[in-house]
A tleap script that builds the chain and sets N, CA, C and O, in Angstrom:
source leaprc.protein.ff14SB
mol = sequence {
  NMET LYS CYS ASN LYS CYS ASN THR GLU MET
  THR PRO PHE VAL TYR GLY PHE PRO SER PRO
  SER LEU MET ASP LYS ALA ASP ALA GLY GLU
  ILE ILE LEU GLY GLY CYS GLY VAL GLY GLU
  TYR GLN PRO THR HIE TYR CYS VAL ALA CYS
  GLN GLU GLN TYR PRO ALA ASN GLU LEU GLU
  PHE LEU GLY TYR ASP GLU LEU GLY CILE
}
set mol.1.N position { -1.713 -13.021 13.383 }
set mol.1.CA position { -0.884 -13.804 12.498 }
set mol.1.C position { 0.382 -14.193 13.260 }
set mol.1.O position { 0.995 -13.347 13.912 }
set mol.2.N position { 0.774 -15.447 13.183 }
set mol.2.CA position { 1.944 -15.952 13.894 }
set mol.2.C position { 3.102 -16.180 12.924 }
set mol.2.O position { 2.898 -16.494 11.751 }
set mol.3.N position { 4.308 -16.017 13.434 }
set mol.3.CA position { 5.535 -16.206 12.651 }
set mol.3.C position { 5.696 -17.671 12.259 }
set mol.3.O position { 5.450 -18.567 13.066 }
set mol.4.N position { 6.108 -17.907 11.026 }
set mol.4.CA position { 6.340 -19.266 10.538 }
set mol.4.C position { 7.542 -19.913 11.220 }
set mol.4.O position { 7.591 -21.137 11.346 }
set mol.5.N position { 8.517 -19.110 11.663 }
set mol.5.CA position { 9.749 -19.654 12.248 }
set mol.5.C position { 9.640 -19.922 13.741 }
set mol.5.O position { 10.079 -20.971 14.211 }
set mol.6.N position { 9.056 -18.985 14.498 }
set mol.6.CA position { 9.096 -19.110 15.964 }
set mol.6.C position { 7.717 -19.096 16.619 }
set mol.6.O position { 7.618 -19.224 17.840 }
set mol.7.N position { 6.667 -18.946 15.842 }
set mol.7.CA position { 5.281 -18.959 16.324 }
set mol.7.C position { 4.943 -17.764 17.226 }
set mol.7.O position { 3.978 -17.817 17.988 }
set mol.8.N position { 5.734 -16.690 17.140 }
set mol.8.CA position { 5.467 -15.466 17.891 }
set mol.8.C position { 4.423 -14.643 17.157 }
set mol.8.O position { 4.402 -14.619 15.926 }
set mol.9.N position { 3.561 -13.972 17.897 }
set mol.9.CA position { 2.574 -13.074 17.281 }
set mol.9.C position { 3.317 -11.940 16.570 }
set mol.9.O position { 4.198 -11.310 17.155 }
set mol.10.N position { 2.963 -11.685 15.322 }
set mol.10.CA position { 3.667 -10.673 14.541 }
set mol.10.C position { 2.960 -9.332 14.617 }
set mol.10.O position { 1.762 -9.250 14.887 }
set mol.11.N position { 3.732 -8.287 14.374 }
set mol.11.CA position { 3.248 -6.911 14.435 }
set mol.11.C position { 2.924 -6.437 13.019 }
set mol.11.O position { 3.759 -6.579 12.126 }
set mol.12.N position { 1.736 -5.879 12.794 }
set mol.12.CA position { 1.383 -5.432 11.440 }
set mol.12.C position { 2.052 -4.101 11.075 }
set mol.12.O position { 2.265 -3.240 11.929 }
set mol.13.N position { 2.375 -3.956 9.787 }
set mol.13.CA position { 2.833 -2.691 9.229 }
set mol.13.C position { 1.613 -1.839 8.893 }
set mol.13.O position { 0.586 -2.368 8.470 }
set mol.14.N position { 1.717 -0.529 9.079 }
set mol.14.CA position { 0.689 0.420 8.659 }
set mol.14.C position { 1.378 1.449 7.784 }
set mol.14.O position { 2.393 2.027 8.174 }
set mol.15.N position { 0.828 1.675 6.601 }
set mol.15.CA position { 1.421 2.603 5.639 }
set mol.15.C position { 0.576 3.865 5.518 }
set mol.15.O position { -0.631 3.845 5.757 }
set mol.16.N position { 1.220 4.951 5.149 }
set mol.16.CA position { 0.545 6.225 4.970 }
set mol.16.C position { 0.970 7.208 6.043 }
set mol.16.O position { 1.754 6.874 6.931 }
set mol.17.N position { 0.448 8.425 5.956 }
set mol.17.CA position { 0.780 9.459 6.932 }
set mol.17.C position { 0.096 9.130 8.253 }
set mol.17.O position { -1.131 9.040 8.291 }
set mol.18.N position { 0.847 8.949 9.337 }
set mol.18.CA position { 0.245 8.499 10.592 }
set mol.18.C position { -0.497 9.597 11.345 }
set mol.18.O position { -0.035 10.735 11.431 }
set mol.19.N position { -1.633 9.239 11.876 }
set mol.19.CA position { -2.394 10.132 12.758 }
set mol.19.C position { -1.750 10.083 14.148 }
set mol.19.O position { -0.913 9.218 14.407 }
set mol.20.N position { -2.123 10.988 15.031 }
set mol.20.CA position { -1.590 10.925 16.399 }
set mol.20.C position { -1.881 9.584 17.095 }
set mol.20.O position { -1.038 9.082 17.838 }
set mol.21.N position { -3.061 9.004 16.859 }
set mol.21.CA position { -3.371 7.722 17.492 }
set mol.21.C position { -2.493 6.598 16.937 }
set mol.21.O position { -2.107 5.693 17.678 }
set mol.22.N position { -2.174 6.648 15.636 }
set mol.22.CA position { -1.261 5.647 15.071 }
set mol.22.C position { 0.146 5.827 15.621 }
set mol.22.O position { 0.853 4.844 15.843 }
set mol.23.N position { 0.560 7.066 15.842 }
set mol.23.CA position { 1.876 7.320 16.441 }
set mol.23.C position { 1.929 6.718 17.848 }
set mol.23.O position { 2.942 6.139 18.241 }
set mol.24.N position { 0.843 6.857 18.598 }
set mol.24.CA position { 0.782 6.279 19.942 }
set mol.24.C position { 0.870 4.756 19.892 }
set mol.24.O position { 1.562 4.145 20.705 }
set mol.25.N position { 0.161 4.140 18.930 }
set mol.25.CA position { 0.207 2.682 18.785 }
set mol.25.C position { 1.610 2.213 18.394 }
set mol.25.O position { 2.071 1.172 18.863 }
set mol.26.N position { 2.285 2.980 17.538 }
set mol.26.CA position { 3.657 2.631 17.147 }
set mol.26.C position { 4.593 2.735 18.351 }
set mol.26.O position { 5.454 1.877 18.542 }
set mol.27.N position { 4.430 3.771 19.153 }
set mol.27.CA position { 5.250 3.930 20.355 }
set mol.27.C position { 5.024 2.787 21.341 }
set mol.27.O position { 5.939 2.397 22.067 }
set mol.28.N position { 3.807 2.256 21.363 }
set mol.28.CA position { 3.474 1.149 22.262 }
set mol.28.C position { 3.875 -0.212 21.685 }
set mol.28.O position { 3.746 -1.226 22.371 }
set mol.29.N position { 4.360 -0.254 20.433 }
set mol.29.CA position { 4.767 -1.508 19.809 }
set mol.29.C position { 3.629 -2.313 19.231 }
set mol.29.O position { 3.810 -3.487 18.905 }
set mol.30.N position { 2.453 -1.709 19.095 }
set mol.30.CA position { 1.291 -2.416 18.552 }
set mol.30.C position { 1.312 -2.492 17.033 }
set mol.30.O position { 0.724 -3.404 16.452 }
set mol.31.N position { 1.984 -1.543 16.378 }
set mol.31.CA position { 2.100 -1.505 14.921 }
set mol.31.C position { 3.514 -1.056 14.550 }
set mol.31.O position { 4.258 -0.555 15.393 }
set mol.32.N position { 3.872 -1.242 13.280 }
set mol.32.CA position { 5.110 -0.729 12.713 }
set mol.32.C position { 4.709 0.273 11.646 }
set mol.32.O position { 3.923 -0.053 10.756 }
set mol.33.N position { 5.234 1.482 11.720 }
set mol.33.CA position { 4.948 2.475 10.683 }
set mol.33.C position { 5.842 2.184 9.481 }
set mol.33.O position { 7.067 2.153 9.591 }
set mol.34.N position { 5.202 1.972 8.332 }
set mol.34.CA position { 5.924 1.571 7.128 }
set mol.34.C position { 6.274 2.705 6.197 }
set mol.34.O position { 6.893 2.467 5.160 }
set mol.35.N position { 5.907 3.919 6.521 }
set mol.35.CA position { 6.230 5.054 5.671 }
set mol.35.C position { 5.072 5.444 4.780 }
set mol.35.O position { 4.024 4.798 4.762 }
set mol.36.N position { 5.290 6.520 4.041 }
set mol.36.CA position { 4.230 7.073 3.197 }
set mol.36.C position { 4.332 6.629 1.741 }
set mol.36.O position { 3.352 6.712 1.001 }
set mol.37.N position { 5.490 6.165 1.329 }
set mol.37.CA position { 5.686 5.769 -0.069 }
set mol.37.C position { 5.002 4.456 -0.379 }
set mol.37.O position { 4.874 3.588 0.484 }
set mol.38.N position { 4.569 4.318 -1.608 }
set mol.38.CA position { 3.931 3.086 -2.063 }
set mol.38.C position { 4.821 2.471 -3.128 }
set mol.38.O position { 5.136 3.108 -4.134 }
set mol.39.N position { 5.222 1.233 -2.900 }
set mol.39.CA position { 6.074 0.526 -3.846 }
set mol.39.C position { 5.450 -0.790 -4.251 }
set mol.39.O position { 4.333 -1.113 -3.849 }
set mol.40.N position { 6.185 -1.549 -5.055 }
set mol.40.CA position { 5.669 -2.840 -5.504 }
set mol.40.C position { 5.666 -3.866 -4.386 }
set mol.40.O position { 4.793 -4.732 -4.336 }
set mol.41.N position { 6.643 -3.772 -3.484 }
set mol.41.CA position { 6.731 -4.730 -2.381 }
set mol.41.C position { 6.662 -3.980 -1.056 }
set mol.41.O position { 7.506 -3.135 -0.758 }
set mol.42.N position { 5.664 -4.299 -0.288 }
set mol.42.CA position { 5.545 -3.739 1.045 }
set mol.42.C position { 5.152 -4.869 1.983 }
set mol.42.O position { 4.079 -5.453 1.834 }
set mol.43.N position { 6.003 -5.181 2.944 }
set mol.43.CA position { 5.653 -6.256 3.877 }
set mol.43.C position { 4.421 -5.897 4.692 }
set mol.43.O position { 4.121 -4.721 4.900 }
set mol.44.N position { 3.727 -6.900 5.142 }
set mol.44.CA position { 2.503 -6.681 5.908 }
set mol.44.C position { 2.692 -6.893 7.404 }
set mol.44.O position { 1.947 -6.324 8.202 }
set mol.45.N position { 3.687 -7.712 7.806 }
set mol.45.CA position { 3.899 -8.037 9.208 }
set mol.45.C position { 5.390 -8.136 9.519 }
set mol.45.O position { 6.214 -8.359 8.632 }
set mol.46.N position { 5.714 -7.965 10.797 }
set mol.46.CA position { 7.097 -8.033 11.270 }
set mol.46.C position { 7.147 -8.889 12.529 }
set mol.46.O position { 6.317 -8.734 13.426 }
set mol.47.N position { 8.122 -9.791 12.594 }
set mol.47.CA position { 8.333 -10.617 13.772 }
set mol.47.C position { 9.455 -9.996 14.598 }
set mol.47.O position { 10.604 -9.955 14.159 }
set mol.48.N position { 9.125 -9.520 15.778 }
set mol.48.CA position { 10.120 -8.882 16.647 }
set mol.48.C position { 11.154 -9.900 17.105 }
set mol.48.O position { 12.333 -9.563 17.219 }
set mol.49.N position { 10.744 -11.134 17.371 }
set mol.49.CA position { 11.662 -12.162 17.859 }
set mol.49.C position { 12.693 -12.564 16.801 }
set mol.49.O position { 13.881 -12.674 17.104 }
set mol.50.N position { 12.242 -12.785 15.557 }
set mol.50.CA position { 13.139 -13.221 14.474 }
set mol.50.C position { 13.711 -12.050 13.677 }
set mol.50.O position { 14.674 -12.214 12.928 }
set mol.51.N position { 13.126 -10.891 13.839 }
set mol.51.CA position { 13.487 -9.696 13.084 }
set mol.51.C position { 13.328 -9.920 11.578 }
set mol.51.O position { 14.154 -9.484 10.776 }
set mol.52.N position { 12.240 -10.613 11.216 }
set mol.52.CA position { 11.924 -10.888 9.811 }
set mol.52.C position { 10.670 -10.139 9.408 }
set mol.52.O position { 9.754 -9.944 10.206 }
set mol.53.N position { 10.650 -9.720 8.141 }
set mol.53.CA position { 9.453 -9.104 7.575 }
set mol.53.C position { 8.718 -10.147 6.757 }
set mol.53.O position { 9.341 -10.960 6.074 }
set mol.54.N position { 7.401 -10.125 6.823 }
set mol.54.CA position { 6.590 -11.054 6.039 }
set mol.54.C position { 5.580 -10.281 5.233 }
set mol.54.O position { 5.076 -9.265 5.712 }
set mol.55.N position { 5.273 -10.696 4.078 }
set mol.55.CA position { 5.941 -11.756 3.352 }
set mol.55.C position { 7.385 -11.381 3.049 }
set mol.55.O position { 7.736 -10.206 2.940 }
set mol.56.N position { 8.208 -12.410 2.916 }
set mol.56.CA position { 9.652 -12.211 2.770 }
set mol.56.C position { 10.054 -11.724 1.385 }
set mol.56.O position { 11.122 -11.131 1.229 }
set mol.57.N position { 9.228 -11.960 0.388 }
set mol.57.CA position { 9.568 -11.489 -0.960 }
set mol.57.C position { 8.296 -11.166 -1.738 }
set mol.57.O position { 7.188 -11.465 -1.295 }
set mol.58.N position { 8.475 -10.558 -2.891 }
set mol.58.CA position { 7.328 -10.106 -3.683 }
set mol.58.C position { 6.444 -11.261 -4.136 }
set mol.58.O position { 5.221 -11.117 -4.154 }
set mol.59.N position { 7.026 -12.407 -4.506 }
set mol.59.CA position { 6.218 -13.529 -4.968 }
set mol.59.C position { 5.332 -14.057 -3.849 }
set mol.59.O position { 4.167 -14.386 -4.074 }
set mol.60.N position { 5.887 -14.138 -2.640 }
set mol.60.CA position { 5.090 -14.572 -1.498 }
set mol.60.C position { 3.992 -13.558 -1.205 }
set mol.60.O position { 2.877 -13.937 -0.846 }
set mol.61.N position { 4.299 -12.270 -1.357 }
set mol.61.CA position { 3.331 -11.208 -1.133 }
set mol.61.C position { 2.141 -11.346 -2.067 }
set mol.61.O position { 0.999 -11.153 -1.650 }
set mol.62.N position { 2.397 -11.678 -3.320 }
set mol.62.CA position { 1.312 -11.819 -4.288 }
set mol.62.C position { 0.383 -12.951 -3.903 }
set mol.62.O position { -0.806 -12.895 -4.216 }
set mol.63.N position { 0.891 -13.984 -3.230 }
set mol.63.CA position { 0.070 -15.097 -2.823 }
set mol.63.C position { -0.887 -14.779 -1.686 }
set mol.63.O position { -1.869 -15.497 -1.496 }
set mol.64.N position { -0.629 -13.738 -0.934 }
set mol.64.CA position { -1.485 -13.406 0.199 }
set mol.64.C position { -2.898 -13.023 -0.247 }
set mol.64.O position { -3.857 -13.290 0.478 }
set mol.65.N position { -3.047 -12.416 -1.402 }
set mol.65.CA position { -4.372 -12.075 -1.895 }
set mol.65.C position { -5.209 -13.330 -2.126 }
set mol.65.O position { -6.406 -13.346 -1.837 }
set mol.66.N position { -4.582 -14.371 -2.645 }
set mol.66.CA position { -5.281 -15.605 -2.903 }
set mol.66.C position { -5.704 -16.305 -1.607 }
set mol.66.O position { -6.716 -17.005 -1.577 }
set mol.67.N position { -4.932 -16.115 -0.551 }
set mol.67.CA position { -5.232 -16.756 0.726 }
set mol.67.C position { -6.256 -15.983 1.536 }
set mol.67.O position { -6.758 -16.488 2.540 }
set mol.68.N position { -6.576 -14.757 1.115 }
set mol.68.CA position { -7.531 -13.936 1.832 }
set mol.68.C position { -6.973 -13.333 3.103 }
set mol.68.O position { -7.721 -13.025 4.032 }
set mol.69.N position { -5.669 -13.163 3.149 }
set mol.69.CA position { -5.025 -12.591 4.337 }
set mol.69.C position { -4.854 -11.100 4.158 }
set mol.69.O position { -4.330 -10.428 5.047 }
savepdb mol mol.pdb
quit
């Protein structure tokens, strides 16, 4: 998935208790650990270049299901 602002490849968030392999991937910058809590809004991707989380708000997040992303 590419950033809407700068076209940089975005890093996915992973939620839940991380395994050792997920910790290694986070250390390598392949994923972002999003924590163990579950809330109404949880971003799915992060752009390192723009420092933006996507989707940017809850309404945009709800639309991702319809897009099949």
